[in-house]
C-alpha positions as a Markdown table, in Angstrom:
| # | Residue | x | y | z |
|---|---|---|---|---|
| 1 | Unk | 87.1 | 89.2 | 118.0 |
| 2 | Unk | 88.1 | 92.9 | 117.7 |
| 3 | Unk | 86.0 | 93.6 | 114.6 |
| 4 | Unk | 83.0 | 91.4 | 115.3 |
| 5 | Unk | 80.6 | 94.4 | 115.8 |
| 6 | Unk | 81.7 | 96.4 | 112.8 |
| 7 | Unk | 80.3 | 96.5 | 109.3 |
| 8 | Unk | 80.7 | 95.1 | 106.7 |
| 9 | Unk | 81.0 | 91.9 | 108.7 |
| 10 | Unk | 81.1 | 89.9 | 105.5 |
| 11 | Unk | 84.5 | 91.4 | 104.8 |
| 12 | Unk | 86.0 | 92.4 | 108.2 |
| 13 | Unk | 85.5 | 88.9 | 109.6 |
| 14 | Unk | 87.8 | 87.5 | 106.9 |
| 15 | Unk | 90.3 | 90.4 | 107.4 |
| 16 | Unk | 90.6 | 89.6 | 111.1 |
| 17 | Unk | 90.9 | 85.9 | 110.5 |
| 18 | Unk | 93.8 | 86.2 | 108.2 |
| 19 | Unk | 95.4 | 88.8 | 110.5 |
| 20 | Unk | 95.8 | 86.0 | 113.0 |
| 21 | Unk | 98.1 | 84.1 | 110.6 |
| 22 | Unk | 101.7 | 85.4 | 110.0 |
| 23 | Unk | 102.1 | 86.2 | 106.3 |
| 24 | Unk | 105.2 | 88.2 | 105.7 |
| 25 | Unk | 106.7 | 87.8 | 102.2 |
| 26 | Unk | 108.1 | 84.3 | 101.9 |
| 27 | Unk | 106.0 | 83.0 | 104.8 |
| 28 | Unk | 102.6 | 82.7 | 103.1 |
| 29 | Unk | 102.0 | 78.9 | 103.2 |
| 30 | Unk | 99.9 | 78.9 | 106.4 |
| 31 | Unk | 97.5 | 81.6 | 105.1 |
| 32 | Unk | 97.4 | 80.0 | 101.7 |
| 33 | Unk | 96.5 | 76.6 | 103.3 |
| 34 | Unk | 93.9 | 78.3 | 105.5 |
| 35 | Unk | 92.1 | 79.9 | 102.6 |
| 36 | Unk | 92.4 | 76.9 | 100.3 |
| 37 | Unk | 90.7 | 74.7 | 103.0 |
| 38 | Unk | 88.0 | 77.4 | 103.5 |
| 39 | Unk | 87.3 | 77.6 | 99.7 |
| 40 | Unk | 87.1 | 73.9 | 99.3 |
| 41 | Unk | 84.7 | 73.7 | 102.2 |
| 42 | Unk | 82.5 | 76.1 | 100.2 |
| 43 | Unk | 82.6 | 73.5 | 97.4 |
| 44 | Unk | 84.6 | 75.8 | 95.1 |
| 45 | Unk | 87.3 | 74.4 | 92.7 |
| 46 | Unk | 90.6 | 75.5 | 94.1 |
| 47 | Unk | 94.1 | 75.3 | 92.8 |
| 48 | Unk | 97.1 | 75.8 | 95.1 |
| 49 | Unk | 100.4 | 75.7 | 93.2 |
| 50 | Unk | 103.9 | 75.0 | 94.3 |
| 51 | Unk | 104.5 | 78.7 | 95.1 |
| 52 | Unk | 101.4 | 78.7 | 97.4 |
| 53 | Unk | 99.5 | 81.0 | 94.9 |
| 54 | Unk | 95.7 | 80.3 | 95.0 |
| 55 | Unk | 93.2 | 80.3 | 92.1 |
| 56 | Unk | 89.6 | 79.8 | 93.3 |
| 57 | Unk | 86.8 | 79.5 | 90.7 |
| 58 | Unk | 83.2 | 80.5 | 91.3 |
| 59 | Unk | 80.6 | 79.9 | 88.5 |
| 60 | Unk | 78.5 | 82.7 | 87.1 |
| 61 | Unk | 75.2 | 83.3 | 88.7 |
| 62 | Unk | 72.1 | 82.5 | 86.5 |
| 63 | Unk | 71.8 | 84.8 | 83.5 |
| 64 | Unk | 75.5 | 85.7 | 83.5 |
| 65 | Unk | 76.9 | 82.5 | 82.0 |
| 66 | Unk | 77.7 | 84.1 | 78.6 |
| 67 | Unk | 79.6 | 87.1 | 80.1 |
| 68 | Unk | 83.4 | 87.4 | 80.1 |
| 69 | Unk | 85.1 | 85.8 | 83.1 |
| 70 | Unk | 86.3 | 88.4 | 85.7 |
| 71 | Unk | 89.5 | 87.9 | 87.7 |
| 72 | Unk | 89.5 | 89.3 | 91.3 |
| 73 | Unk | 93.2 | 89.6 | 92.3 |
| 74 | Unk | 95.0 | 90.4 | 95.5 |
| 75 | Unk | 98.2 | 89.3 | 97.3 |
| 76 | Unk | 98.6 | 87.3 | 100.4 |
| 77 | Unk | 101.8 | 88.7 | 101.8 |
| 78 | Unk | 102.4 | 91.9 | 103.8 |
| 79 | Unk | 105.3 | 94.2 | 104.7 |
| 80 | Unk | 106.5 | 93.4 | 108.2 |
| 81 | Unk | 107.7 | 96.5 | 109.9 |
| 82 | Unk | 107.6 | 97.3 | 113.6 |
| 83 | Unk | 108.6 | 100.2 | 115.9 |
| 84 | Unk | 111.9 | 100.1 | 117.7 |
| 85 | Unk | 111.5 | 98.5 | 121.1 |
| 86 | Unk | 108.4 | 96.6 | 120.1 |
| 87 | Unk | 108.7 | 92.8 | 120.8 |
| 88 | Unk | 107.0 | 91.1 | 118.0 |
| 89 | Unk | 107.8 | 87.9 | 116.0 |
| 90 | Unk | 106.4 | 88.3 | 112.5 |
| 91 | Unk | 107.0 | 84.5 | 111.9 |
| 92 | Unk | 104.8 | 83.4 | 114.8 |
| 93 | Unk | 102.7 | 86.2 | 116.3 |
| 94 | Unk | 99.2 | 87.3 | 115.2 |
| 95 | Unk | 98.7 | 91.0 | 114.6 |
| 96 | Unk | 97.3 | 92.9 | 117.5 |
| 97 | Unk | 94.4 | 94.7 | 115.9 |
| 98 | Unk | 92.5 | 97.6 | 117.5 |
| 99 | Unk | 89.9 | 100.2 | 116.4 |
| 100 | Unk | 90.7 | 103.9 | 116.6 |
| 101 | Unk | 87.6 | 105.8 | 115.7 |
| 102 | Unk | 86.9 | 104.9 | 112.0 |
| 103 | Unk | 90.4 | 103.3 | 111.6 |
| 104 | Unk | 91.7 | 99.8 | 112.1 |
| 105 | Unk | 95.4 | 99.7 | 113.3 |
| 106 | Unk | 97.8 | 97.1 | 114.7 |
| 107 | Unk | 99.8 | 97.9 | 117.9 |
| 108 | Unk | 103.4 | 98.7 | 117.1 |
| 109 | Unk | 103.4 | 97.0 | 113.7 |
| 110 | Unk | 102.2 | 97.2 | 110.1 |
| 111 | Unk | 98.5 | 96.4 | 109.8 |
| 112 | Unk | 98.7 | 94.3 | 106.6 |
| 113 | Unk | 95.7 | 96.2 | 105.0 |
| 114 | Unk | 98.1 | 96.1 | 102.0 |
| 115 | Unk | 96.8 | 93.8 | 100.8 |
| 116 | Unk | 94.8 | 91.8 | 103.4 |
| 117 | Unk | 91.7 | 93.8 | 102.7 |
| 118 | Unk | 91.9 | 92.9 | 99.0 |
| 119 | Unk | 92.0 | 89.2 | 100.1 |
| 120 | Unk | 89.1 | 89.7 | 102.5 |
| 121 | Unk | 87.0 | 91.4 | 99.8 |
| 122 | Unk | 87.7 | 88.6 | 97.4 |
| 123 | Unk | 86.7 | 86.0 | 100.0 |
| 124 | Unk | 83.5 | 87.9 | 100.7 |
| 125 | Unk | 82.6 | 87.7 | 97.0 |
| 126 | Unk | 83.3 | 83.9 | 97.0 |
| 127 | Unk | 81.1 | 83.4 | 100.0 |
| 128 | Unk | 78.2 | 85.7 | 99.0 |
| 129 | Unk | 75.0 | 84.1 | 97.7 |
| 130 | Unk | 72.9 | 87.2 | 96.9 |
| 131 | Unk | 74.9 | 89.1 | 94.3 |
| 132 | Unk | 74.9 | 88.9 | 90.5 |
| 133 | Unk | 78.2 | 88.3 | 88.7 |
| 134 | Unk | 79.9 | 86.6 | 85.8 |
| 135 | Unk | 82.2 | 83.6 | 86.3 |
| 136 | Unk | 84.9 | 84.6 | 88.7 |
| 137 | Unk | 88.5 | 83.6 | 89.1 |
| 138 | Unk | 90.0 | 84.8 | 92.4 |
| 139 | Unk | 93.8 | 84.9 | 92.1 |
| 140 | Unk | 95.7 | 85.3 | 95.4 |
| 141 | Unk | 99.4 | 85.6 | 95.0 |
| 142 | Unk | 102.5 | 85.4 | 97.2 |
| 143 | Unk | 105.6 | 87.5 | 97.5 |
| 144 | Unk | 104.2 | 90.6 | 95.9 |
| 145 | Unk | 106.0 | 92.9 | 98.3 |
| 146 | Unk | 109.4 | 91.3 | 97.8 |
| 147 | Unk | 109.5 | 90.8 | 94.0 |
| 148 | Unk | 106.2 | 89.6 | 92.7 |
| 149 | Unk | 107.6 | 86.1 | 92.1 |
| 150 | Unk | 104.2 | 84.5 | 92.8 |
| 151 | Unk | 102.4 | 86.3 | 90.0 |
| 152 | Unk | 105.4 | 85.8 | 87.7 |
| 153 | Unk | 105.1 | 82.1 | 88.2 |
| 154 | Unk | 101.4 | 81.6 | 87.8 |
| 155 | Unk | 100.4 | 79.0 | 85.2 |
| 156 | Unk | 98.6 | 81.2 | 82.7 |
| 157 | Unk | 96.8 | 78.1 | 81.2 |
| 158 | Unk | 94.7 | 78.0 | 84.4 |
| 159 | Unk | 93.3 | 81.4 | 83.7 |
| 160 | Unk | 90.5 | 82.4 | 81.3 |
| 161 | Unk | 89.6 | 85.9 | 82.5 |
| 162 | Unk | 89.2 | 88.7 | 80.0 |
| 163 | Unk | 88.6 | 91.3 | 82.7 |
| 164 | Unk | 90.6 | 91.9 | 85.9 |
| 165 | Unk | 89.8 | 93.8 | 89.1 |
| 166 | Unk | 92.9 | 94.3 | 91.2 |
| 167 | Unk | 92.0 | 95.0 | 94.8 |
| 168 | Unk | 95.5 | 96.4 | 95.8 |
| 169 | Unk | 94.9 | 100.1 | 95.4 |
| 170 | Unk | 94.4 | 102.1 | 98.6 |
| 171 | Unk | 92.2 | 105.1 | 97.7 |
| 172 | Unk | 88.5 | 104.6 | 97.6 |
| 173 | Unk | 87.6 | 107.4 | 95.1 |
| 174 | Unk | 90.4 | 106.5 | 92.7 |
| 175 | Unk | 90.5 | 104.1 | 89.8 |
| 176 | Unk | 94.0 | 103.1 | 89.0 |
| 177 | Unk | 94.7 | 102.4 | 85.3 |
| 178 | Unk | 98.5 | 102.0 | 85.2 |
| 179 | Unk | 101.5 | 101.2 | 87.5 |
| 180 | Unk | 105.2 | 101.5 | 87.6 |
| 181 | Unk | 107.8 | 98.9 | 86.7 |
| 182 | Unk | 110.2 | 98.0 | 89.5 |
| 183 | Unk | 113.7 | 96.5 | 89.9 |
| 184 | Unk | 115.8 | 95.4 | 92.9 |
| 185 | Unk | 119.4 | 96.4 | 92.8 |
| 186 | Unk | 122.0 | 94.7 | 95.0 |
| 187 | Unk | 125.0 | 97.0 | 95.4 |
| 188 | Unk | 127.9 | 95.4 | 97.3 |
| 189 | Unk | 131.0 | 97.3 | 98.3 |
| 190 | Unk | 133.8 | 95.0 | 99.4 |
| 191 | Unk | 135.7 | 96.2 | 102.5 |
| 192 | Unk | 138.9 | 95.4 | 104.4 |
| 193 | Unk | 139.1 | 95.7 | 108.2 |
| 194 | Unk | 141.7 | 97.0 | 110.6 |
| 195 | Unk | 142.0 | 97.3 | 114.4 |
| 196 | Unk | 140.1 | 100.2 | 115.8 |
| 197 | Unk | 142.5 | 102.7 | 117.5 |
| 198 | Unk | 140.4 | 105.8 | 118.0 |
| 199 | Unk | 137.3 | 106.5 | 120.2 |
| 200 | Unk | 134.2 | 104.8 | 119.1 |
| 201 | Unk | 130.7 | 106.2 | 118.8 |
| 202 | Unk | 127.2 | 104.8 | 117.9 |
| 203 | Unk | 125.1 | 107.1 | 115.8 |
| 204 | Unk | 121.3 | 106.7 | 115.3 |
| 205 | Unk | 118.9 | 108.4 | 112.9 |
| 206 | Unk | 115.3 | 107.6 | 113.9 |
| 207 | Unk | 111.9 | 109.1 | 114.4 |
| 208 | Unk | 111.1 | 109.2 | 110.6 |
| 209 | Unk | 107.8 | 108.4 | 109.1 |
| 210 | Unk | 109.1 | 106.0 | 106.4 |
| 211 | Unk | 106.4 | 104.8 | 104.0 |
| 212 | Unk | 105.8 | 103.2 | 100.7 |
| 213 | Unk | 108.7 | 103.9 | 98.3 |
| 214 | Unk | 106.3 | 104.4 | 95.4 |
| 215 | Unk | 103.2 | 106.0 | 96.9 |
| 216 | Unk | 105.0 | 108.2 | 99.5 |
| 217 | Unk | 108.1 | 109.1 | 97.5 |
| 218 | Unk | 106.8 | 112.6 | 96.6 |
| 219 | Unk | 106.1 | 113.6 | 100.3 |
| 220 | Unk | 109.6 | 114.8 | 101.2 |
| 221 | Unk | 110.0 | 112.1 | 103.8 |
| 222 | Unk | 113.5 | 111.6 | 105.1 |
| 223 | Unk | 115.4 | 108.5 | 104.1 |
| 224 | Unk | 117.4 | 107.4 | 107.2 |
| 225 | Unk | 120.2 | 105.8 | 105.2 |
| 226 | Unk | 120.9 | 108.9 | 103.1 |
| 227 | Unk | 120.7 | 111.1 | 106.1 |
| 228 | Unk | 123.2 | 108.9 | 107.9 |
| 229 | Unk | 125.5 | 109.2 | 104.9 |
| 230 | Unk | 125.2 | 113.0 | 105.2 |
| 231 | Unk | 126.0 | 112.9 | 108.9 |
| 232 | Unk | 129.1 | 110.7 | 108.2 |
| 233 | Unk | 130.2 | 113.0 | 105.5 |
| 234 | Unk | 130.2 | 115.9 | 107.9 |
| 235 | Unk | 132.5 | 113.9 | 110.2 |
| 236 | Unk | 135.2 | 113.3 | 107.5 |
| 237 | Unk | 137.5 | 116.0 | 108.9 |
| 238 | Unk | 137.3 | 114.3 | 112.3 |
| 239 | Unk | 138.8 | 111.1 | 110.8 |
| 240 | Unk | 135.7 | 109.0 | 110.7 |
| 241 | Unk | 136.0 | 105.3 | 110.0 |
| 242 | Unk | 133.0 | 103.0 | 109.8 |
| 243 | Unk | 132.9 | 99.9 | 112.0 |
| 244 | Unk | 129.3 | 98.9 | 111.0 |
| 245 | Unk | 126.2 | 100.4 | 109.4 |
| 246 | Unk | 122.7 | 99.2 | 109.1 |
| 247 | Unk | 119.3 | 100.6 | 108.3 |
| 248 | Unk | 115.9 | 99.9 | 106.8 |
| 249 | Unk | 114.0 | 96.6 | 106.6 |
| 250 | Unk | 112.5 | 96.3 | 103.1 |
| 251 | Unk | 113.8 | 97.6 | 99.8 |
| 252 | Unk | 110.3 | 99.0 | 98.9 |
| 253 | Unk | 109.9 | 100.9 | 102.1 |
| 254 | Unk | 111.5 | 104.3 | 102.9 |
| 255 | Unk | 113.8 | 103.5 | 105.8 |
| 256 | Unk | 112.8 | 105.1 | 109.1 |
| 257 | Unk | 115.9 | 104.3 | 111.1 |
| 258 | Unk | 119.7 | 103.8 | 110.5 |
| 259 | Unk | 122.6 | 103.1 | 112.9 |
| 260 | Unk | 126.3 | 103.4 | 112.4 |
| 261 | Unk | 129.2 | 102.5 | 114.7 |
| 262 | Unk | 132.2 | 104.6 | 113.9 |
| 263 | Unk | 135.6 | 105.8 | 115.3 |
| 264 | Unk | 136.7 | 109.4 | 115.3 |
| 265 | Unk | 140.0 | 111.2 | 116.1 |
| 266 | Unk | 138.1 | 114.1 | 117.7 |
| 267 | Unk | 134.9 | 114.5 | 119.7 |
| 268 | Unk | 131.8 | 114.8 | 117.4 |
| 269 | Unk | 129.5 | 116.7 | 119.7 |
| 270 | Unk | 129.8 | 120.2 | 118.2 |
| 271 | Unk | 129.5 | 118.9 | 114.6 |
| 272 | Unk | 126.6 | 116.7 | 115.4 |
| 273 | Unk | 124.7 | 119.2 | 117.4 |
| 274 | Unk | 124.9 | 121.7 | 114.5 |
| 275 | Unk | 123.8 | 119.1 | 112.0 |
| 276 | Unk | 121.0 | 118.0 | 114.1 |
| 277 | Unk | 119.5 | 121.5 | 113.9 |
| 278 | Unk | 120.1 | 121.4 | 110.2 |
| 279 | Unk | 118.0 | 118.2 | 109.9 |
| 280 | Unk | 115.2 | 119.6 | 112.0 |
| 281 | Unk | 115.0 | 122.6 | 109.8 |
| 282 | Unk | 115.2 | 120.6 | 106.6 |
| 283 | Unk | 112.4 | 118.2 | 107.5 |
| 284 | Unk | 110.3 | 120.5 | 109.7 |
| 285 | Unk | 107.3 | 119.9 | 107.3 |
| 286 | Unk | 107.8 | 116.5 | 105.8 |
| 287 | Unk | 109.3 | 114.6 | 108.7 |
| 288 | Unk | 109.2 | 116.7 | 111.9 |
| 289 | Unk | 109.9 | 113.7 | 114.3 |
| 290 | Unk | 113.5 | 113.2 | 113.0 |
| 291 | Unk | 116.1 | 112.5 | 115.7 |
| 292 | Unk | 119.9 | 112.3 | 115.6 |
| 293 | Unk | 121.5 | 110.7 | 118.7 |
| 294 | Unk | 125.0 | 109.5 | 119.6 |
| 295 | Unk | 126.8 | 107.8 | 122.4 |
| 296 | Unk | 130.2 | 106.3 | 123.0 |
| 297 | Unk | 131.0 | 102.8 | 121.8 |
| 298 | Unk | 133.9 | 100.3 | 121.7 |
| 299 | Unk | 134.2 | 98.7 | 118.3 |
| 300 | Unk | 137.1 | 96.3 | 117.8 |
| 301 | Unk | 137.6 | 96.8 | 114.1 |
| 302 | Unk | 136.8 | 99.4 | 111.4 |
| 303 | Unk | 136.9 | 99.7 | 107.7 |
| 304 | Unk | 139.9 | 101.4 | 106.2 |
| 305 | Unk | 139.7 | 105.1 | 105.5 |
| 306 | Unk | 139.4 | 104.4 | 101.8 |
| 307 | Unk | 136.5 | 101.9 | 102.2 |
| 308 | Unk | 134.8 | 104.4 | 104.5 |
| 309 | Unk | 135.1 | 107.2 | 102.1 |
| 310 | Unk | 133.9 | 105.0 | 99.2 |
| 311 | Unk | 130.9 | 103.9 | 101.1 |
| 312 | Unk | 129.9 | 107.4 | 102.1 |
| 313 | Unk | 130.4 | 108.6 | 98.5 |
| 314 | Unk | 128.2 | 105.7 | 97.3 |
| 315 | Unk | 125.4 | 106.5 | 99.6 |
| 316 | Unk | 125.5 | 110.2 | 98.6 |
| 317 | Unk | 125.7 | 109.4 | 94.8 |
| 318 | Unk | 123.2 | 106.6 | 94.4 |
| 319 | Unk | 119.9 | 107.9 | 92.9 |
| 320 | Unk | 117.3 | 108.6 | 95.6 |
| 321 | Unk | 113.8 | 110.1 | 95.5 |
| 322 | Unk | 111.8 | 111.4 | 92.6 |
| 323 | Unk | 113.9 | 111.6 | 89.4 |
| 324 | Unk | 111.3 | 112.9 | 87.0 |
| 325 | Unk | 107.6 | 113.7 | 87.0 |
| 326 | Unk | 104.8 | 112.9 | 84.6 |
| 327 | Unk | 103.4 | 115.6 | 82.3 |
| 328 | Unk | 100.2 | 113.5 | 81.8 |
| 329 | Unk | 99.1 | 112.9 | 85.4 |
| 330 | Unk | 99.5 | 115.6 | 88.0 |
| 331 | Unk | 101.6 | 114.5 | 91.0 |
| 332 | Unk | 102.7 | 111.2 | 89.4 |
| 333 | Unk | 106.5 | 110.4 | 89.1 |
| 334 | Unk | 107.8 | 109.0 | 85.9 |
| 335 | Unk | 110.9 | 107.7 | 87.7 |
| 336 | Unk | 112.2 | 107.3 | 91.2 |
| 337 | Unk | 114.7 | 105.3 | 93.3 |
| 338 | Unk | 114.7 | 104.2 | 96.9 |
| 339 | Unk | 117.7 | 103.2 | 99.0 |
| 340 | Unk | 115.8 | 100.8 | 101.1 |
| 341 | Unk | 118.2 | 98.6 | 103.2 |
| 342 | Unk | 121.9 | 98.7 | 104.2 |
| 343 | Unk | 123.6 | 95.9 | 106.1 |
| 344 | Unk | 127.2 | 95.2 | 107.1 |
| 345 | Unk | 128.7 | 91.8 | 106.3 |
| 346 | Unk | 132.0 | 90.2 | 107.1 |
| 347 | Unk | 133.4 | 91.0 | 103.7 |
| 348 | Unk | 131.7 | 94.4 | 103.0 |
| 349 | Unk | 128.5 | 96.3 | 102.9 |
| 350 | Unk | 125.3 | 95.4 | 101.0 |
| 351 | Unk | 122.9 | 98.1 | 99.9 |
| 352 | Unk | 119.5 | 97.3 | 98.4 |
| 353 | Unk | 117.9 | 99.8 | 96.0 |
| 354 | Unk | 114.6 | 99.9 | 94.2 |
| 355 | Unk | 114.3 | 101.9 | 91.0 |
| 356 | Unk | 110.7 | 102.5 | 89.7 |
| 357 | Unk | 109.6 | 103.8 | 86.3 |
| 358 | Unk | 106.4 | 104.4 | 84.4 |
| 359 | Unk | 108.0 | 102.4 | 81.6 |
| 360 | Unk | 111.0 | 100.1 | 81.4 |
| 361 | Unk | 113.2 | 102.8 | 79.8 |
| 362 | Unk | 113.1 | 104.8 | 83.0 |
| 363 | Unk | 114.4 | 101.9 | 85.0 |
| 364 | Unk | 117.1 | 101.3 | 82.5 |
| 365 | Unk | 118.3 | 104.8 | 82.9 |
| 366 | Unk | 118.4 | 104.6 | 86.7 |
| 367 | Unk | 120.2 | 101.3 | 86.6 |
| 368 | Unk | 122.8 | 102.9 | 84.4 |
| 369 | Unk | 123.4 | 105.5 | 87.1 |
| 370 | Unk | 123.7 | 102.8 | 89.8 |
| 371 | Unk | 126.2 | 100.9 | 87.6 |
| 372 | Unk | 128.2 | 104.1 | 87.1 |
| 373 | Unk | 128.4 | 104.7 | 90.9 |
| 374 | Unk | 129.5 | 101.1 | 91.4 |
| 375 | Unk | 132.3 | 101.5 | 88.8 |
| 376 | Unk | 133.4 | 104.7 | 90.5 |
| 377 | Unk | 133.9 | 103.1 | 94.0 |
| 378 | Unk | 134.7 | 99.5 | 93.0 |
| 379 | Unk | 131.4 | 97.9 | 94.0 |
| 380 | Unk | 129.6 | 95.0 | 92.5 |
| 381 | Unk | 126.0 | 95.4 | 91.4 |
| 382 | Unk | 123.3 | 93.1 | 90.1 |
| 383 | Unk | 119.6 | 93.6 | 89.2 |
| 384 | Unk | 116.7 | 91.2 | 89.9 |
| 385 | Unk | 113.0 | 90.9 | 90.6 |
| 386 | Unk | 112.2 | 93.0 | 87.5 |
| 387 | Unk | 108.4 | 93.6 | 87.1 |
| 388 | Unk | 106.7 | 95.1 | 84.0 |
| 389 | Unk | 104.9 | 98.4 | 84.0 |
| 390 | Unk | 101.2 | 98.5 | 83.4 |
| 391 | Unk | 100.8 | 101.2 | 80.7 |
| 392 | Unk | 98.3 | 103.9 | 81.7 |
| 393 | Unk | 95.1 | 103.2 | 79.8 |
| 394 | Unk | 92.3 | 105.8 | 80.2 |
| 395 | Unk | 90.4 | 104.2 | 77.2 |
| 396 | Unk | 89.7 | 100.9 | 78.9 |
| 397 | Unk | 86.2 | 99.6 | 78.1 |
| 398 | Unk | 85.8 | 98.3 | 81.6 |
| 399 | Unk | 86.7 | 101.7 | 83.0 |
| 400 | Unk | 83.7 | 103.2 | 81.2 |
| 401 | Unk | 81.4 | 100.7 | 82.8 |
| 402 | Unk | 83.1 | 101.2 | 86.2 |
| 403 | Unk | 82.7 | 105.0 | 86.1 |
| 404 | Unk | 79.0 | 104.8 | 85.3 |
| 405 | Unk | 78.4 | 102.2 | 88.0 |
| 406 | Unk | 80.3 | 104.3 | 90.6 |
| 407 | Unk | 78.3 | 107.4 | 89.7 |
| 408 | Unk | 75.1 | 105.4 | 90.2 |
| 409 | Unk | 76.1 | 104.3 | 93.7 |
| 410 | Unk | 77.8 | 107.5 | 95.0 |
| 411 | Unk | 76.4 | 110.2 | 92.8 |
| 412 | Unk | 79.9 | 111.6 | 92.1 |
| 413 | Unk | 82.7 | 111.0 | 89.6 |
| 414 | Unk | 85.7 | 108.9 | 90.6 |
| 415 | Unk | 89.2 | 110.1 | 89.9 |
| 416 | Unk | 91.1 | 108.1 | 87.2 |
| 417 | Unk | 94.8 | 107.9 | 87.7 |
| 418 | Unk | 97.9 | 105.7 | 87.7 |
| 419 | Unk | 100.2 | 104.8 | 90.5 |
| 420 | Unk | 104.0 | 104.9 | 91.0 |
| 421 | Unk | 103.7 | 101.8 | 93.1 |
| 422 | Unk | 104.0 | 98.4 | 91.7 |
| 423 | Unk | 100.8 | 96.3 | 91.0 |
| 424 | Unk | 100.6 | 92.8 | 89.7 |
| 425 | Unk | 98.3 | 94.1 | 86.9 |
| 426 | Unk | 101.5 | 94.6 | 84.8 |
| 427 | Unk | 102.3 | 91.0 | 85.0 |
| 428 | Unk | 98.8 | 89.7 | 84.3 |
| 429 | Unk | 98.2 | 92.1 | 81.4 |
| 430 | Unk | 101.5 | 91.0 | 79.9 |
| 431 | Unk | 100.7 | 87.3 | 80.5 |
| 432 | Unk | 97.1 | 87.4 | 79.2 |
| 433 | Unk | 96.9 | 89.4 | 75.9 |
| 434 | Unk | 93.8 | 91.6 | 75.7 |
| 435 | Unk | 93.1 | 91.5 | 79.5 |
| 436 | Unk | 91.2 | 94.7 | 80.5 |
| 437 | Unk | 92.2 | 95.7 | 84.0 |
| 438 | Unk | 91.3 | 98.2 | 86.7 |
| 439 | Unk | 92.5 | 98.6 | 90.3 |
| 440 | Unk | 90.8 | 100.1 | 93.4 |
| 441 | Unk | 90.3 | 99.5 | 97.1 |
| 442 | Unk | 89.3 | 101.2 | 100.4 |
| 443 | Unk | 91.2 | 104.0 | 102.0 |
| 444 | Unk | 94.5 | 102.9 | 103.7 |
| 445 | Unk | 97.1 | 105.2 | 105.1 |
| 446 | Unk | 100.9 | 105.0 | 105.9 |
| 447 | Unk | 101.2 | 101.6 | 104.4 |
| 448 | Unk | 104.5 | 99.8 | 104.9 |
| 449 | Unk | 104.9 | 101.5 | 108.3 |
| 450 | Unk | 103.8 | 100.8 | 111.8 |
| 451 | Unk | 101.4 | 103.8 | 111.5 |
| 452 | Unk | 99.4 | 101.9 | 108.9 |
| 453 | Unk | 95.6 | 102.3 | 109.2 |
| 454 | Unk | 92.5 | 101.5 | 107.2 |
| 455 | Unk | 89.1 | 103.2 | 107.2 |
| 456 | Unk | 86.2 | 100.9 | 108.3 |
| 457 | Unk | 83.6 | 103.1 | 106.6 |
| 458 | Unk | 85.6 | 103.1 | 103.4 |
| 459 | Unk | 85.7 | 99.3 | 103.4 |
| 460 | Unk | 81.9 | 99.3 | 103.7 |
| 461 | Unk | 81.5 | 101.7 | 100.7 |
| 462 | Unk | 83.9 | 99.7 | 98.5 |
| 463 | Unk | 82.1 | 96.4 | 99.4 |
| 464 | Unk | 78.8 | 97.9 | 98.2 |
| 465 | Unk | 80.5 | 99.3 | 95.1 |
| 466 | Unk | 82.3 | 96.1 | 94.2 |
| 467 | Unk | 79.0 | 94.1 | 94.3 |
| 468 | Unk | 77.4 | 96.7 | 92.0 |
| 469 | Unk | 80.3 | 96.6 | 89.5 |
| 470 | Unk | 80.3 | 92.8 | 89.3 |
| 471 | Unk | 76.6 | 92.9 | 88.4 |
| 472 | Unk | 77.3 | 95.4 | 85.6 |
| 473 | Unk | 80.2 | 93.6 | 84.0 |
């Protein structure tokens, strides 16, 4: 066991155990079964629904029976990203954890600290015998990263909590009191194909940081799909036609790599060399590892010139990045959009986009822009996986208790904020009228990328703090 000698063992042992079980979005049954069996072995009432969501009930400790029930909530799934060239099967392989100073990492892949550490903290509370707490309902959901369908399909009649602690927030000193709404847009551009007659080339954009499309959207990180569109736009005068294009892995992750196979009437070297220098200059601070490479290829078919131009125009016009910023919370976007995935299909090209907004009206505005682009180029667009916002609530009664408890433990004030990421709090607050919610968690970095890491010492401090808070609620 890699983490056996690190504290807090009560938490890290559970994190390492679930890291041995593949749990990408849509593949959570094995980890759900594992935790359900573990909880039942502790003698705890456990409900596992048809979606593989779990609700685990722990009675109040003596003297706390009359207090309001508290929900501890986290999600079972993780974003599955790996570095190019890394051989790893997310459906079957356990994560290869290692310790780097104070940080836990996984070799070549995402770590799954988002939100495996929330699951591990909840399991540690369920197992603990020496802490004071009200009645607890641990709610572990599936598919949070791909659409929050698990939370959306929880049977609300199984829940009685009036307070909620979400453990899916990755900054130790921050209390999150609001989150963005999110939507998945599927933008499909039909295409016709013709025999390739010109010289073929394969272009690659790579070396980007990527990141979480809500949390990292303000960091000027390059989006490989948009950059590829800019590269292709610079090749229009050379008669570019697209044979295939692909990039990104998850709609809610900023894409780190993109590839296009094209044909050209003229050699691209001079144009691409010049644009490569432009990209290095543009991203020298936000994404200095950016690479643009090309080599000859032999595609058999390409899109028509019209289809090629329409696709390039779409990728340049679709909303991307921060659209507006909050005037209430410094550094927080009100609205953004991420072009997350592009893939070539036999009948055209599919683009997956994720708009986010501090309220539903922001998403509606971004969706209107996407519809307008679709109408301009003859694409089809649909919207799904809508999740509600969690309105920023600085006046929460539980927040006041949490601030005082935090100050008593750490002798400093926490920061109160909201996130542009999506949290399941919005769904549960909407589902359970009057639910008072707060979100926090230990320090994690570069989530949704293979550079993801988690601070061991921060896990320890949050574990101490969580026990204190439960005793005060």
